[in-house]
N, C-alpha and C positions, 0 to 999 in steps of 0.2 A: 690447514689451520683456520677455523671459523670465528677466531676472535676479532673484535673490532677495537681499535685504539683510537681515542679522541683527545685532542688538545684545543681548548677554547679559552682565550683569556689567560687566567691564572690557573685553570682547572685542567688536570690530566685524568682521563678515565679509561678504563678497560672493561669491555662488555663481552662477556662469554655466555653463550647459549641464552641469550635475551635477558641476562642478570648482570648487575655491575659486579665486577670482580676486584677491579683495583680502583682507588681514588687517591688523588694527591693534590693539595692546594700550594701551588708553588708562591714564593715571595713576590715575583714580577711575572710580566707577561710572557707566555710561551711562544716563541717565534718559529719554531719547526720541531718536528719530532721524527724519529727514526727508530725502526725495530730491527733488532740484531738477534738472529736466532740460528740453532744448528751450527754451533761452533765446536768443532773439535769433539772431545768426548762428552761435554756437558750437553745437557738438553734444555737448559734453562734460557729463558728469553729475556733479553736486556732491552731496556728502552733508554734512548738518548734523548734529552730534553734541552734545546737551545733556549736560554732564557735572556731577558732583556737586562737583567741586572748583572751581565758579563761573566755568567757561570754557565757551564755545561753540566748537567746533572745525569748520571747514569743510574737508572733505576733497575732493580731486581725485585720481583714479586710486589711491587707496588712502593717499595721503600728505597730511598736514596741512599746508594752504596758508595759513589764518589761524586765529588763536587770539584769541577775544575775551574780555577780562576783565569779569566782573561782579561787583557787590557782594552778590549772593545766588545760591544754586544754581539754575539753570534746571530746571523740571521738565516742560515740554511745548513742543512746537514745531507750528506750523502754516503754511499758505500765506497770503500777504498779499494785497492787493488786485490785485497784478499777477503774472506768471509769475515775475519776479526778485525778488520780496519774499517775506519770511518774518517771522513773528510768534512770539515766545517768552513763556512765564511763569515766574515764579520763585517761590522758597518764600516770600518776604517780601511778597507780594502785588504785586510790580512786574512789568510785561510791557513789551515793546518789539518794534520792528519793524526788520528787516534788509532792505536793498533792495541791488542790483546786485551780488549775491553771485559773479556770474562774471566780474567785472572786478576790477582792481587796487584801486579804491576800494570800501570797504564803508561804508554810512552806517547809523546805528542811532539811533533814538529810543526812549527808555525813559520810559514813563510813570511818574511819581513818582521818576524817578531823573535822566536827562540826555538831551540829544541831542548826538550825536558823530559824527565822521567818522572812520572807520578806515582807514589805509592797512595795509600789509603788516606793520608794525611799531609803530605807535602810534596812539592815539585822542586826538581834540581835543574837548574839553568846549564844548558850544555853548549849551544851556539847561538849567535845571532846573525840575521841577515836584513840588508836595508830594503826598503820597499822600491818596487819598479816604477810607482807613479801614484798619483791621487786619482783614483778612477771612480771613487765613490763606493757604495756598498756592493758586496759580492751578491750577484743575481742567482747564479746557478753554477753547479760543478758536475763533472762526469768523467768516469775513466772510460777510455775506449782505445782499441788497437788501431790507430789510424794507418799505420805504415805495415801493418801484418807481419811483424816480426816476433810475435809472441808475447811482448811485453806492452801493457796498456800505458797510453799517455793519459796525463791529467789535463782536462780542458776546464778552464775557469773564464766565466762571462762576469762582467761589471755592469751595473745599471748605466753607467756614462758611456757605453758604447764599446768599451774595450774587451777584446777576447784574446786569452794567451793560452799557450799549449806549453805544457812541461813534460820532460822525459826524466826518468828516474837514473841517476848513477849507480856506480857499484856499491855505495854505501846506503842506498834508499833514499837519497835526497833528490828532490825535483830541481831541475835546471831548465831555464826558459829556452825554448827553441824556436817559439813563433809568437808574434803579436800583431794585432791588426785592430785599428781604430776606425769603428763605423761612424764617428761624428753624429750620433744619434742615440737616443735613450732606448735601451733595450728592455724587452718585456718577457722574453722567453728565449731559452737556448736548448737545442737537442742535437745529438750526434748519432750518426748511422748511415747505412746506404739507402738514400732516399730515392734519387733519380735514377742511379744505375747500381745493380746489386754488386759490381765489381770494385767500385770506387766508394770509400766512405767520406761524407761531408759532414760539415758543421752548419746547421741552420739556425739563424737568428731571426728574431721578430722585433722589429723597431715600433716604437710608439707612434711615429708620424706615419707609418703604413706605407711606406715607400715600396713600390712595385720592382721586382727583379726583372731586369732585361731578358734574362734566359727564360723566364717563364710566361712573359706577355710580350708580344710584337708591339711594334709602333703603331700598328693599326689598331690594335686593341686599346692602347691608351688613348688614342685620338677618338675613339667611338665612346670611351668612358667620359672623356672630357665634354663631348656633345650633349651626352645623356644629363650629366651634372648641370650644365646651361639650361637646358630644358625644363628640367625639374624645378630650378629656381625661378624661371619665368613663370611656369604654371602655378607656383605657389603664390605668387604676387598677383596674378590675375583672379584667382579664384576669390580671395578675400581681400580686396583692395582696401576696404575701411578697417580691417582688424590687423592689429600689430603682432607680428610673428617674430619672436626672438629666439635665436639659436644659441644655446649656452656653448661656450668655447671649452673644448675637452683640454683640460691643463693638468700637468703633474708638476710638482714642486717638491724640493727637499731644502730644509733650513737646519744646518748643523754646524757645531762649534768645532773649528780646525784647532786642535790643542797645540800643534807646532807654532802656529803664527797667532794664536789667541784671537782669532777673527772668526766671524760667521760667514759661513757660504751659503747663498740664496740661489739655488739653480732652478730655472723656469723653462719649461718645454710645452709648446702648444702644438695641437694637431694642424693649425693653419698659421701663416705667417703672422709675426707680430708687427704691429704698426707702432706703437710707443707703450711706455710703461711709466707710470707716475709713483714715485716713492714718497710717503708721507709718514711722520713720526711725530709723537707729542713729547719725547724725550730726546736729548743730544746723541746722536750716533755719527759716525764718521764713515763717509762711503769711499772705499778705496777704488783705485784703478784696477782694473783686470786686463791682462795682456790680449787674451782672446775675445774681449768684448769690443766690438766695433761701433757700438751704438754711439749716438752724439748726446753728450751730457749737458744738462741746462739747470743751473741752480737758481731757484726762486727765491729772493729774499723774503723773510718772514720773521716775526716776532711771536714768541710763546705767550707773552702778556696779552697780546691783542687778539690773535686768531687761534691759539692753542696749538701751533705748528713750530716744532723746533727745526724739521728738516722738511725741505719741500723741493724735490728734484725731479726732472723728466729725462727719460732716455728715450731717443728717437731711433728705431731700428733701421738698418739697411733693408733693402728688397729680400725678400724670401729667407728671413731670419726666423727660425722656428724655436730656437733656444739661447738663453743667454745666462750669464752668471753674474751675480752682484756680490761683492765682498764688503762688510761693514765691521766696524770695531765699536763695541759698547763701552761704556764707562760704568763701573760698579758703583751702586749707590744712586744711579739715574735710571729710573725705570718707567716703563709706559707700554704703548703699543705701537708695531710697526705695520701700516697699511700698504699694500702693493696693489695698485690698479693697471690691469693689463687690458690694452685695447687691440683686437686683432684688425687685420687688413682685409679689405674688399668685402666686408659685410654690409648688408643694407636691410634693416637700420642697423647702426652701431651698437655693439654689445660690449659692455665692460664687465669684467670678472675682478672681484676684490678678494684679496687674501689677506688675513689678519694673523700676525706673530707677536706673541708677548716677548717683551724685553724685561728679564727678570732683575731684582736688585743686585744679585750676585750672579750675573750672567757668564762669568768667565770661570765658572766652577763646573767641575764634571764629577760623576761618581767614581769612587775608587773603593779599595777594600780595607786598608789598614791605615790606622791613625798613629803616628810616632809620637812617643812620650819621652823622648830624650831631650827635651828642651823646655823653657819657661812657656807656660800655657795661661792665656786669659780666658775667662768663661762669663756666660750670662745665665742666670738661673729664673725660670719661671715657676710661680705657684698660683694657684687660684682654682676656680671651678671651671674646668673645661675637660671636655672628652679628648681621647686619643685621636679620633677622626678630625675633631676640630683644630688641633694642633697640627695634623698632617697637612691639612689644607693651608694652613699658614706657611709650611715649609714648602709646599708646591707653589705657593705664591712667590716665594723668595728665591728658589733655587731651580736651575733646569735639570732635566734627566731624573726628576724624582718620580717613583712608581705611584700609579693610582691608589694602590692600597698600602697601608703602612707595613713594613716588613717586621711582622711579630716574631718575637722569640718569647718562649716560656721560661719562667724562672726569675730570679732577682736581675736588676740591670748590671751591666758590666761597670757601671761608675757608681762608686760607692757614695757620692753626694746625692744620687736619686734613689730615696727609698721611702715608698709610700705604702707598701704591703701589697701593691697591685701584681698580680701574676702575669700580666700581658704589657711588654714594653716593646719599643722599637729602637732600632739603632741604624743611622745613616751616616757615611763618611764621604766627604767631598775633598777634592783637591783643585787649587788654583791653578789654571793652565798659564796664567801671566806670571805669578810669583812663586809658584811652587810650595805653597803654604797650604794648610790642611784645616778642615772644619768637621768637627764630630757632633752629631745630633743624637742625644740619648733623651727620649721622652716617653712618658706614659699619662695615665689619667690623672690630671690636676698637678702634674709636676713635669718639668723638662730642665735639660742642662745643656749648654752649647758650649762647646770648647774650641779654641782655635789658637795658633800661634801667631796670628795675625790680628792686630788690634783694630784695624779698619774693617775687617769682616765682622767683629762683633759689634762695631758701631753701626753698621749697614743693617744688620739684623735688628738691632735695638729700635731703629728709626722706622723701619718697614713693619716689624710687629707692632708698634705703638698706632701707626695710622691705620693699618688693615684691621687690627683687633678692635678699634674704635668703631669702624664702619660695621663690623659684623657683630658688636655687642657682646665681645668675649671679654671677660673680666678676669685679670690675673696682675701679679706684682712681678716687678723685674728687680732682680738683685744682681748689680754689676760686681759685687765682690770687692775685695781690696788688692786684688792682684793684676796691677796693669803693668805688663812687660812692654814697653815700647821699644826696648833693644831686642825683642825677639822678632827680628825682620832679617830678611836676606841680603838686603844691599842698602847703601847710604841713600839712595833716592826714596826708597820705602821709609826710612827712618825719619825723614822730614815729614812725610805724610802721616805716619803713626804718631808723631810727636804733637802735631796740631789735633789730631783726633783724641789724643790723650787729655789736652787742655779742656776740650769741649765736654768730654765725658767727666772730669773732675769738676768742672763748673756745674753740670747739671746735677751731679751727686753730691754737691757740697752741703745741701740743706738737710737731705734724707739718704739713708742707704738703699732706699727702694723707690721705684718709680711705679705708680699705679696707673692703670689703664682702665 
């Protein structure tokens, strides 16, 4: 097979004999690609695309044959136990297996999620299983016969340093038989006979680059330490008047935990961390983490004077290469979170700054379906703006929004949005804190936002008003006449929405529209 399969950003391509044979523009970023060919009696080649919008798309001859909905974004794909099987890993530590990808029926089992049978149009839930832990995104997976019994085991490696080995029972479901935590961020994993052809090994590469004692003797390590000291001294002697800064190699993840409705910020440095400064211009609550041994110091500040709502320092213990911060945001309060990390033992001292946006609706995440079985509040926008301009406003307000608007050809699914445009986009979000939903239907010169939460509509209205004024985007806001403050999940949120309702009624008492 002399074909070349490419996946870059949103684009999938197949090149055959120096010519483009297949092309597909996906709605969201492609995170991994896998080719499945020579399955059974069919000679067709199938392509599996893992996309960031929580879909796995199975392609045949360049066209989408199946679309599998997941609860989290898939990040990696690999072959299964047989030729017609595949395994995927997701951002929330879940992974699953796909079988019979060349037939009409597609079976999938999700460890820590579900077992389902997928036809061309629907998925049927069969069983569920709880996760084994919060280990971060799945880094790599592989099947290998470790104990040489003729049945391959499933090896799964997570970015946070955990490696798990599963064996399959008589029903074909994986069961955990071994787990190991390296307490360091992993960058790669491989399985096979490396040092001895008789024994199979699992080799993991960590971000910190720790040397294995079996591969390097203590004398080699001492010699390396001496060479490092000599190189540092010679660098300072050659250019005494020139300032040489060594950038710190740093990896980080900033993700929303849907279970606790908090953001997890994980930092890992190649050199030990001395202290970390956390600064934010919007209110955030820094929570205590069990595994965090750093000493926390809160600096009093006032947002009116120094534009700082949060100013906290963490002084780490000796030889601390990684740390985790947990923070809870408040929807409606948005800004920028700045992290300043200072390593130990560097002369001159170098500080690394990381910036993270705090969105107005920061506790929302992408989902697939919008329930229409209850009262709905809505916000309608009309004016002169492009589809891309409105998509930028949505990216400013909501996390996990794709860089490109997910276009769909034809009339919009919402009847209230009809301008004759053939290109429209639709996004659905779910609140991890209140389990309410938000639907965004928009096209050129028109948009409609629907939610069963009045506070969500109020936050969108305020954020759109401020940001559109900065970007000089002109439109009118129609709040409609359907304010359902009783469309709330609990009594606590009832009082919040009742106060929001009063504000919206007062602001819209003079006119039905708000001009920006």
